[in-house]
C-alpha positions in Angstrom: 11.8 -30.2 -39.6 13.3 -29.7 -36.2 11.7 -26.0 -36.4 8.3 -27.7 -35.6 9.5 -29.9 -32.9 9.1 -28.7 -29.2 11.8 -28.4 -26.6 12.2 -31.3 -24.4 11.8 -30.8 -20.7 12.8 -33.0 -17.9 10.3 -35.7 -16.9 10.1 -37.3 -13.5 10.2 -41.1 -13.6 11.3 -43.4 -10.4 13.2 -40.7 -8.7 15.2 -39.8 -11.8 15.2 -37.0 -14.4 14.4 -38.4 -17.9 14.1 -37.0 -21.5 10.6 -38.7 -22.6 9.4 -37.6 -25.7 7.1 -39.1 -28.7 8.9 -40.3 -31.9 7.6 -37.7 -34.5 5.3 -39.0 -37.4 8.0 -38.3 -39.8 10.5 -40.6 -38.1 8.1 -43.2 -37.1 9.0 -45.8 -39.5 12.5 -45.8 -38.6 11.9 -45.9 -34.9 9.2 -48.0 -33.7 9.6 -47.1 -29.9 6.6 -44.8 -30.0 7.8 -42.8 -26.7 11.8 -42.5 -26.1 12.7 -42.5 -22.6 16.3 -41.9 -21.6 17.8 -41.5 -18.2 19.6 -38.1 -17.3 20.9 -40.4 -14.5 20.4 -37.4 -12.0 18.2 -38.0 -8.9 15.4 -35.4 -8.4 16.5 -35.2 -4.8 20.0 -34.1 -6.0 18.4 -31.3 -8.6 14.8 -31.1 -7.2 14.2 -28.1 -9.6 15.7 -29.6 -12.7 18.3 -26.9 -13.2 21.0 -29.3 -14.3 18.8 -31.8 -15.8 17.4 -29.2 -18.2 20.8 -29.0 -19.6 21.5 -32.6 -19.9 17.9 -33.2 -21.4 18.4 -30.7 -24.2 21.9 -32.1 -25.1 20.2 -35.6 -25.3 17.1 -34.4 -27.1 19.6 -32.8 -29.6 21.5 -36.3 -30.1 18.2 -38.2 -30.5 17.1 -35.6 -33.1 20.4 -35.9 -35.0 20.3 -39.8 -35.1 16.6 -39.6 -36.5 17.8 -37.3 -39.2 20.9 -39.3 -40.0 18.6 -42.6 -40.1 16.2 -40.7 -42.5 19.1 -39.6 -44.7 20.4 -43.2 -44.5 17.2 -44.7 -45.5 16.4 -42.2 -48.4 17.7 -43.6 -51.9 20.5 -41.8 -53.3 20.4 -40.4 -56.7 22.3 -42.5 -59.1 25.6 -40.4 -60.2 26.0 -39.6 -63.8 28.5 -42.1 -65.3 31.9 -40.2 -66.0 34.8 -41.0 -68.4 37.8 -42.6 -66.2 40.2 -39.7 -66.0 42.9 -39.7 -68.5 46.6 -39.4 -68.2 48.2 -36.8 -70.1 51.5 -38.5 -70.5 49.9 -41.7 -71.8 47.6 -40.0 -74.3 50.9 -38.1 -75.7 52.7 -41.3 -76.0 49.9 -42.8 -77.7 49.4 -40.0 -80.1 53.0 -39.7 -81.0 53.1 -43.5 -81.7 55.3 -44.5 -78.7 55.2 -48.0 -77.1 55.6 -49.3 -73.7 58.2 -51.9 -73.9 
């Protein structure tokens, strides 16, 4: 899934660097925003070539993709586990087979 996603790049919005990306189709039913915009809180004037902002955007993008994967995992129904017998205590079974009692 993540191999087909393009790497995010810093985007200029209102004087600050942001992460701005579309929600991938596979996650669209889990995230209705369409376009996700997250601020790096870094002014463009402080980092005009987006050198520091690029690293922040990559981290934000990784966290966003992790959140989408976790939402998808949580939304998928789990396979019902096979019923198992309750664990038995060896001491209790030996008492029962010998004819012992608990008084």
